[in-house]
C-alpha positions, -999 to +999 in steps of 0.1 A: -553-765+258-584-763+280-615-748+266-621-712+276-657-709+264-669-691+233-645-666+216-651-629+220-670-614+190-649-581+189-613-574+193-621-550+221-636-579+241-604-600+241-586-605+274-555-624+285-578-651+296-599-650+264-576-642+235-582-648+198-561-676+183-540-668+152-563-688+130-592-666+141-574-633+137-557-639+104-589-643+083-603-612+099-572-592+089-573-606+054-610-598+052-604-562+064-576-556+040-595-572+011-622-545+015-595-517+010-597-501-025-568-503-049-544-474-048-518-457-070-484-458-052-450-445-063-416-457-053-382-469-064-378-504-077-355-528-059-349-566-061-367-569-094-372-606-103-394-627-126-409-660-119-429-675-148-456-650-156-451-628-125-427-600-116-418-596-080-403-564-068-399-541-038-412-506-040-393-484-016-397-448-005-369-425-017-369-404+014-374-430+042-363-465+046-398-480+040-408-505+014-437-526+001-436-560-017-454-559-050-465-586-075-471-576-111-484-599-139-461-600-169-488-587-191-493-555-170-455-547-170-447-558-206-448-522-220-420-511-197-402-543-190-373-535-213-367-502-195-373-514-160-344-522-136-334-517-100-334-480-092-362-471-116-391-451-104-424-468-108-461-459-102-483-490-098-520-495-094-523-522-068-546-537-043-533-548-009-535-585-001-528-603+032-513-638+032-529-656+061-504-684+064-473-662+062-488-632+079-474-609+052-489-579+034-482-576-003-497-556-032-511-572-063-507-547-092-527-547-123-512-516-140-478-499-139-464-466-151-427-459-154-417-425-141-394-413-169-363-391-167-382-361-178-407-363-150-380-368-124-362-338-138-394-318-136-398-327-100-362-318-092-367-284-110-398-278-090-380-285-057-351-264-069-375-235-074-391-239-040-357-241-022-343-212-042-373-191-033-365-198+004-330-185-002-311-217+004-290-212-027-281-175-021-244-167-024-245-144+007-252-174+029-223-195+017-193-195+041-157-193+030-136-224+033-108-225+058-073-220+043-057-249+061-081-271+081-065-294+106-093-320+105-115-326+074-148-345+077-155-369+048-188-386+040-183-412+013-193-447+002-184-478+021-167-491-009-155-470-038-128-447-052-142-414-037-125-419-004-092-428-020-094-399-044-100-373-016-077-387+010-047-395-012-048-363-032-053-341-001-024-357+017-002-355-014-009-317-012-006-313+026+006-344+044-004-332+079-041-330+072-063-354+092-096-370+082-127-379+101-144-404+078-180-415+078-187-444+054-223-446+044-246-459+017-246-434-012-275-449-032-306-469-025-331-466+003-306-459+031-287-432+014-307-402+025-309-411+062-273-423+065-258-393+046-280-369+066-269-385+099-232-384+089-234-347+081-251-339+114-225-360+133-195-343+117-211-309+121-214-315+158-177-324+161-158-292+171-125-306+156-140-308+121-134-275+102-148-285+068-170-314+055-167-331+021-196-351+008-181-372-020-195-398-044-182-412-076-200-411-109-233-429-115-266-428-134-291-401-128-312-424-107-282-433-086-276-396-078-312-389-069-306-391-031-284-360-034-314-341-047-336-352-019-353-324+000-345-338+034-308-342+026-306-308+010-322-290+040-299-309+063-269-296+043-283-261+044-286-263+082-250-274+086-229-248+104-196-262+092-185-252+056-195-280+033-181-291-001-202-312-025-183-335-047-210-357-063-205-375-096-186-359-124-185-324-139-218-326-158-237-340-127-255-313-108-276-326-079-293-300-057-267-306-030-242-288-052-264-256-051-268-255-013-232-264-005-207-237+003-185-250-025-191-273-054-163-296-066-166-312-100-151-345-087-138-359-055-103-352-067-112-316-072-126-315-037-092-326-024-076-297-043-101-273-028-100-285+008-062-280+015-035-259-003-006-275-022+025-273+000+047-272-031+027-243-045+027-225-012+064-229-008+069-216-044+047-186-037+065-180-004+098-181-022+085-158-049+071-134-023+105-133-005+123-126-038+098-098-046+101-084-011+139-085-013+140-069-047+116-042-035+137-034-004+170-034-024+154-011-050+142+012-024+176+012-007+193+019-040+170+048-048+175+063-013+213+059-015+213+076-049+192+105-035+215+107-004+246+107-026+231+135-047+224+157-017+258+149-001+275+161-033+259+196-031+283+223-018+260+232+011+264+197+025+301+194+016+308+225+037+277+230+059+291+262+076+285+280+043+248+282+053+256+300+086+286+321+078+266+350+063+243+350+093+272+348+116+288+379+100+255+398+102+251+388+138+287+400+146+279+433+130+247+437+149+265+428+182+293+453+176+268+480+166+248+472+197+278+474+219+289+508+205+254+521+208+250+509+244+285+523+253+277+557+238+244+558+256+260+548+289+287+575+285+262+602+277+240+591+306+271+591+329+279+627+320+243+638+325+242+620+358+274+637+370+260+671+360+227+664+378+246+651+409+266+684+411+234+704+408+218+683+435+248+687+458+248+725+452+212+728+461+213+702+489+206+714+525+236+694+536+258+717+516+244+747+535+250+729+568+286+723+557+290+761+555+282+764+592+245+768+591+221+748+614+185+737+614+165+742+646+135+720+651+109+718+678+099+686+696+072+678+670+098+682+642+086+716+630+115+739+618+119+771+639+120+801+616+111+828+641+123+834+677+088+842+686+078+806+679+096+793+709+091+798+746+115+801+775+127+767+787+114+749+755+136+720+744+148+722+708+169+700+684+197+715+664+209+697+633+244+706+619+265+691+592+280+664+614+250+655+634+224+669+658+222+680+695+195+693+719+192+728+734+169+746+758+156+781+752+168+804+781+161+839+769+126+851+764+116+857+728+124+891+714+118+908+682+140+898+654+173+916+653+198+921+625+223+894+619+252+896+644+233+916+670+230+906+707+205+882+718+220+847+717+207+815+729+226+793+752+228+758+739+223+730+763+234+696+757 
């Protein structure tokens, strides 16, 4: 390698042509880290090993897949060594240390403190109170499970009995049910992100009608991921009805409280997710028997009522109801006819009498006796010879018709009947 001149004093002064060699950078990193103060840090213990007078372990975050390598002297860990194992929660007081040759960052601890079960339970209770105050455990937000889902989403361990318990028992109850299975890590550092991602993936699948999160039994520490805040909130945001089947009956992670249904075991979840075809057939048969018995009972009661009414005289001879009314109607019709006939006869006699009177008083009857009515041209009746003039046309009406005449004799004074003075008619 050719010489490039003096090295830059500051990292900001380095260039592609004037870089720092690793041997120059590593001590600077080590020196910078060495000036960092010690810190108390908490995490879950993994890969716990002892070599001579030192304990080596990995301290991982329970929410994210992040971890740190820690070295602890045997003397500093002696008070909790008998209770310490993978999965325990530990708080260590450690100083960061950079290994120049390996380029690794580790922490050298000088004091440890085991986070006991009581403290973990207190933290879970505090989180439970916070989530409960937000309403994530309220009953009114829980959705009913579908009666017969066609596709069931299942989140379970990659290896374990939970999958077998759920699938075999569900298909024994309803053979047609289909499963969309997501096998994930259910304990350890990858449990929370993998279970959360599996729930989100199944929730986004439109075919999945219900999701079951199942895990077999385990220690309290093994079930801690299912009380993780991030996982619980992801389950609360799930739009698909969710069943929590974590551990056994006495286990109660926070996922049970936010789920739409809590199953005491994975087997119980299988009983909740689909109905039992045998039980449904028995219920259907029983319902059919009850319906048939109800219908037959109703028919029997109605037939008995019908027979009772048919046996009554009024139905045996229905005309009995109308005969009295028919007789009364016949009497009324006969009475009406007699009354109308008498009225018509009396009216006929009165009419004949009035007709005779009219005929007797009628002008036509007078004309029949030989009298005549003389009228002027304007229709006025002539009552006095003085009313007409010589040569005036007149109309004469007799019983059988009328004819015209002309006055030929001057008007004279009235003379007694039969005297001279006649008028010559003119047709």
